[in-house]
C-alpha positions in Angstrom: -81.5 -43.8 6.9 -84.8 -42.3 6.6 -83.8 -39.4 8.9 -80.7 -38.7 6.6 -82.9 -38.2 3.5 -85.3 -36.1 5.4 -82.4 -33.7 6.4 -81.1 -33.5 2.8 -84.6 -32.4 1.5 -84.7 -29.7 4.0 -81.4 -28.2 3.1 -82.2 -28.2 -0.6 -85.4 -26.3 0.3 -83.7 -23.7 2.2 -80.9 -23.1 -0.6 -83.8 -22.6 -3.2 -85.2 -19.9 -1.1 -82.1 -18.1 -0.6 -81.5 -18.1 -4.3 -84.8 -16.6 -4.9 -84.5 -14.0 -2.4 -81.0 -13.0 -3.8 -82.6 -12.6 -7.4 -85.5 -10.6 -6.1 -83.1 -8.3 -4.1 -81.0 -7.7 -7.2 -83.9 -6.7 -9.3 -85.1 -4.1 -6.3 -81.5 -2.7 -6.4 -81.4 -2.2 -10.2 -85.1 -0.7 -10.2 -83.8 1.7 -7.3 -80.4 2.9 -9.0 -81.9 3.2 -12.6 -83.0 7.0 -11.7 -79.5 7.6 -10.4 -77.9 6.1 -13.6 -80.1 8.1 -15.8 -79.4 11.3 -13.9 -75.7 10.8 -14.2 -75.9 10.3 -17.9 -77.8 13.6 -18.2 -75.4 15.4 -16.1 -72.2 13.7 -17.3 -73.0 12.7 -20.9 -70.5 10.9 -23.1 -68.6 12.9 -25.6 -66.5 12.3 -28.7 -63.3 12.7 -26.7 -63.9 9.6 -24.3 -62.0 6.7 -25.5 -58.4 5.6 -26.3 -58.5 4.8 -30.0 -56.0 6.4 -32.3 -58.7 8.5 -33.9 -60.3 9.7 -30.5 -56.9 10.7 -29.0 -56.0 12.6 -32.2 -59.1 14.4 -32.0 -58.4 15.4 -28.2 -55.1 16.6 -29.4 -56.8 18.7 -32.4 -59.2 20.2 -29.8 -56.2 21.7 -27.8 -54.7 23.1 -30.9 -57.9 24.4 -32.2 -58.4 26.3 -29.0 -54.8 27.9 -29.4 -55.8 28.9 -32.9 -59.0 30.3 -32.1 -57.9 32.2 -28.7 -54.1 32.9 -29.8 -54.2 33.3 -33.7 -50.7 35.2 -33.7 -49.4 32.1 -31.9 -47.4 29.1 -33.7 -49.9 26.3 -32.9 -48.0 24.2 -35.4 -45.4 23.5 -32.7 -48.2 21.4 -30.9 -48.9 17.9 -32.2 -52.3 16.9 -33.7 -51.7 13.2 -33.8 -52.7 10.5 -31.2 -50.6 10.0 -28.3 -49.5 6.5 -29.4 -48.4 7.7 -32.7 -46.5 10.7 -31.2 -44.9 8.3 -28.7 -43.7 6.1 -31.8 -42.4 9.3 -33.5 -40.6 10.4 -30.4 -39.0 7.0 -30.0 -37.8 7.0 -33.5 -36.3 10.6 -33.2 -35.1 10.1 -29.8 -37.1 13.1 -28.7 -38.6 14.2 -25.3 -42.4 14.4 -25.2 -43.8 17.7 -23.4 -47.3 16.9 -22.1 -49.8 19.7 -20.9 -52.8 18.8 -19.1 -55.4 21.2 -18.2 -59.0 21.3 -16.8 -61.2 23.7 -19.0 -63.5 24.0 -15.8 -60.7 25.5 -13.8 -61.1 29.1 -12.8 -57.3 29.8 -14.0 -57.7 27.6 -16.9 -55.9 30.2 -19.3 -53.2 31.3 -16.8 -50.6 28.9 -17.9 -51.5 29.4 -21.6 -51.4 33.2 -21.5 -48.2 33.6 -19.4 -46.1 30.6 -20.4 -47.1 28.5 -23.3 -47.8 31.3 -25.8 -44.7 33.6 -24.9 -42.0 34.0 -27.4 -39.5 32.2 -25.0 -41.6 29.1 -24.6 -42.2 29.1 -28.4 -38.4 29.2 -29.1 -38.1 26.3 -26.7 -40.5 24.3 -28.4 -38.8 24.8 -31.7 -35.7 23.0 -30.6 -34.7 19.5 -31.9 -35.5 16.4 -30.1 -38.7 17.7 -28.5 -42.4 17.2 -29.6 -45.4 18.8 -27.7 -49.1 18.0 -27.1 -51.9 19.0 -24.9 -55.0 17.4 -23.6 -57.9 18.3 -21.6 -58.2 16.0 -18.6 -61.9 15.6 -19.7 -60.8 13.5 -22.4 -60.0 9.9 -22.2 -56.4 10.3 -23.2 -55.9 13.3 -20.8 -57.6 11.3 -17.9 -55.1 8.3 -18.6 -52.1 10.5 -18.8 -53.2 12.3 -15.3 -53.6 8.9 -13.8 -50.2 7.6 -15.2 -48.5 10.9 -14.0 -50.1 10.7 -10.5 -51.4 14.2 -11.2 -52.7 15.8 -7.7 -53.7 19.1 -9.3 -53.9 20.8 -12.4 -52.9 22.4 -14.8 -49.8 20.3 -15.3 -46.6 20.4 -17.4 -44.4 17.3 -17.8 -41.5 16.2 -19.7 -41.5 12.4 -20.7 -38.6 10.2 -22.2 -39.7 7.3 -24.4 -37.7 4.3 -23.3 -38.5 1.3 -25.5 -42.2 0.4 -24.3 -42.3 2.6 -21.5 -42.1 6.2 -20.6 -39.8 7.7 -18.1 -40.7 11.0 -16.1 -38.0 13.7 -16.3 -40.1 16.8 -15.1 -43.4 17.5 -13.6 -44.7 20.7 -12.5 -48.4 21.1 -11.5 -51.2 23.1 -9.9 -50.3 25.9 -7.5 -46.6 25.7 -8.2 -47.2 26.0 -12.0 -49.8 28.7 -11.6 -47.5 30.8 -9.4 -45.0 31.2 -12.3 -45.8 34.4 -14.2 -42.4 34.4 -15.9 -41.9 31.6 -18.5 -38.1 31.6 -17.8 -38.8 30.1 -14.3 -40.1 27.0 -16.0 -37.9 27.1 -18.8 -34.8 26.9 -16.6 -35.9 23.4 -15.4 -37.1 22.4 -18.9 -33.8 23.5 -20.7 -31.9 21.6 -18.0 -33.7 18.5 -18.5 -33.6 18.8 -22.4 -29.9 19.8 -22.4 -29.3 16.6 -20.3 -31.1 14.5 -22.8 -29.3 16.1 -25.7 -25.9 15.5 -23.9 -27.1 11.8 -23.5 -28.0 11.6 -27.3 -24.6 13.2 -28.2 -22.9 10.5 -26.0 -24.9 7.7 -27.6 -24.2 9.3 -31.1 -20.5 9.3 -30.3 -20.5 5.7 -29.1 -22.3 4.7 -32.2 -19.9 6.4 -34.4 -17.1 4.8 -32.4 -18.5 1.3 -32.8 -19.0 2.0 -36.5 -15.4 3.2 -36.9 -14.3 0.2 -34.8 -16.3 -2.2 -36.9 -15.1 -0.5 -40.1 -11.5 -0.8 -38.8 -11.9 -4.6 -38.0 -13.4 -4.9 -41.6 -10.5 -3.3 -43.2 -8.0 -5.3 -40.9 -10.0 -8.5 -41.8 -10.0 -7.5 -45.6 -6.2 -6.7 -45.3 -5.5 -10.0 -43.4 -7.5 -12.0 -46.2 -5.7 -10.2 -49.1 -2.5 -11.0 -47.4 -3.5 -14.5 -46.8 -4.7 -14.9 -50.5 -1.3 -13.2 -51.6 0.7 -15.8 -49.3 -1.5 -18.7 -50.7 -0.9 -17.4 -54.4 2.9 -17.1 -53.7 3.1 -20.6 -52.1 1.1 -21.8 -55.2 3.6 -20.3 -57.6 6.5 -21.6 -55.5 4.9 -25.1 -55.6 4.3 -24.7 -59.4 7.9 -23.5 -59.9 9.2 -26.6 -57.8 7.2 -29.0 -59.8 8.2 -27.4 -63.1 11.8 -27.4 -61.9 11.5 -31.3 -60.8 9.6 -31.9 -64.0 12.4 -30.2 -66.1 15.1 -32.2 -64.1 13.3 -35.3 -64.7 12.8 -34.6 -68.6 16.5 -33.5 -68.7 17.6 -36.7 -66.9 15.4 -38.8 -69.2 16.8 -36.9 -72.3 20.4 -37.4 -71.0 19.5 -41.1 -70.2 18.2 -41.4 -73.6 21.1 -39.7 -75.5 23.5 -41.8 -73.4 21.6 -44.9 -74.5 21.6 -43.6 -77.9 25.4 -42.9 -77.8 26.2 -46.3 -76.2 24.1 -48.0 -79.1 25.8 -45.8 -81.7 29.3 -46.7 -80.2 28.3 -50.2 -80.1 27.4 -50.0 -83.8 30.4 -48.1 -84.5 32.8 -50.6 -82.9 31.1 -53.5 -84.7 31.5 -51.5 -88.0 35.5 -50.8 -87.6 37.5 -53.5 -88.9 41.1 -54.2 -88.0 43.5 -52.2 -90.0 44.7 -54.3 -93.0 48.3 -56.1 -92.6 49.5 -54.4 -95.8 48.1 -52.5 -98.7 44.8 -51.0 -98.3 43.9 -47.1 -98.2 45.8 -44.9 -96.0 43.9 -42.0 -94.7 45.2 -39.0 -92.7 42.5 -37.1 -90.6 43.1 -33.5 -89.8 41.0 -32.6 -86.6 39.4 -29.1 -86.1 42.3 -28.6 -83.3 45.0 -29.4 -86.0 45.8 -32.7 -84.5 46.3 -35.4 -87.2 45.4 -39.3 -87.0 46.7 -41.7 -89.5 45.1 -45.1 -90.2 44.8 -47.7 -92.9 41.6 -49.0 -94.1 40.5 -51.7 -96.5 39.7 -50.1 -99.9 36.2 -51.6 -99.8 35.3 -50.1 -96.4 32.8 -47.2 -96.6 32.8 -43.6 -95.6 30.7 -44.7 -92.6 33.5 -47.0 -91.6 35.7 -43.8 -91.4 33.1 -41.9 -89.3 32.6 -45.1 -87.0 36.4 -45.2 -86.5 36.6 -41.5 -85.6 33.5 -41.7 -83.3 35.1 -44.6 -81.3 38.5 -42.8 -81.2 37.0 -39.6 -79.9 35.3 -41.4 -77.0 38.0 -43.9 -76.1 40.9 -41.4 -76.5 40.7 -38.5 -74.0 43.5 -36.5 -75.9 41.2 -36.0 -78.9 38.1 -33.8 -79.4 34.8 -35.2 -78.4 32.9 -34.8 -81.7 29.7 -36.7 -82.3 28.4 -35.3 -85.5 31.2 -35.7 -87.9 31.6 -34.3 -91.6 34.5 -35.4 -93.9 35.9 -33.1 -96.7 39.1 -32.7 -98.9 40.6 -29.4 -99.7 42.1 -30.5 -103.0 39.8 -31.0 -104.8 37.1 -29.2 -102.6 34.6 -32.1 -101.8 32.4 -33.3 -99.0 31.7 -36.9 -98.4 28.2 -37.4 -97.1 27.3 -40.6 -98.5 28.2 -43.2 -95.8 27.6 -46.1 -98.2 30.2 -45.3 -100.7 33.5 -47.2 -100.4 36.9 -45.5 -100.3 37.7 -46.8 -103.7 34.5 -45.4 -105.1 35.2 -42.1 -103.4 38.4 -41.8 -105.1 40.3 -41.9 -101.7 42.3 -44.9 -102.4 45.3 -45.5 -102.1 45.6 -42.5 -99.6 44.1 -39.4 -99.0 43.9 -36.4 -96.5 40.6 -35.8 -95.2 39.5 -32.7 -92.9 37.3 -33.4 -90.0 34.5 -30.9 -89.2 32.3 -30.8 -86.1 28.6 -30.3 -87.2 27.8 -29.2 -83.8 30.5 -26.4 -83.6 
């Protein structure tokens, strides 16, 4: 047990000494490297183009444009972007444009060869002025230029590349660099490749636009068909509603007509019942003899008690009309005499009071005729 404790103390001591030695060695190395770091900062000082912030990358692009304006004042430098690369990428993505990138080293002995023989020529200016194309240049001594060189796996400079923005990435369509680019003294050589890539891109955009228009037309057609279907459906529903209302109105009218007919029949039955009760048997002898002349010319003769009323005559006619099928069916009856011309409307007047006794001829009229 005592031997184990002694061993643990010995290991702790060794570990502490090793840590002290490592700290000392680190301090010595930092002291030795300090002159080298100082010298490198003097030889390669940081400049205002180092970094990848939007402001710094925009300044790097503006530096290239400023060089064009200074050395080539007759050249249209407005064709080259002065925004940061991230902003230009967003612009190209929105406008579905390709990005032309020119990377160069100011320290290269042929630094201006590509600018003199290609970039500032009339043919290349016309190429840059086409739609769906944006351009920018960077020195590889800037942070943005170095990042693009690494992204494009550049092996030599200068370099011209065409990039196609695709959502969050960039697709390399064309890259010409180093000796191959420097050997081109005629801009048409490079433009042949670039126009081919740009034409292919424009064809793709035209196909995409055609597909978009086709989708919109198909969607519009579906909307029109849906609108027509819903309009037809609403018209059918309206017709069905009207048919239901017409059927309900017809049923209601038939019901009301049946009710009215039933009420009229009940009223007629009650009227006939009252009329039968009001008609007395003809007198055995005497009384008042009445000859009725119907609208058809047919004549009816019957005797009545002299104290019976005009109402009794009408009751007799009403019962006769409904029981004798050979007579007219008159429900609203008017009685009158020709000589003298007189109409008998008061149903409570007796025959004797009306001056019809002992006999008379009465004309029967249909008030509904």
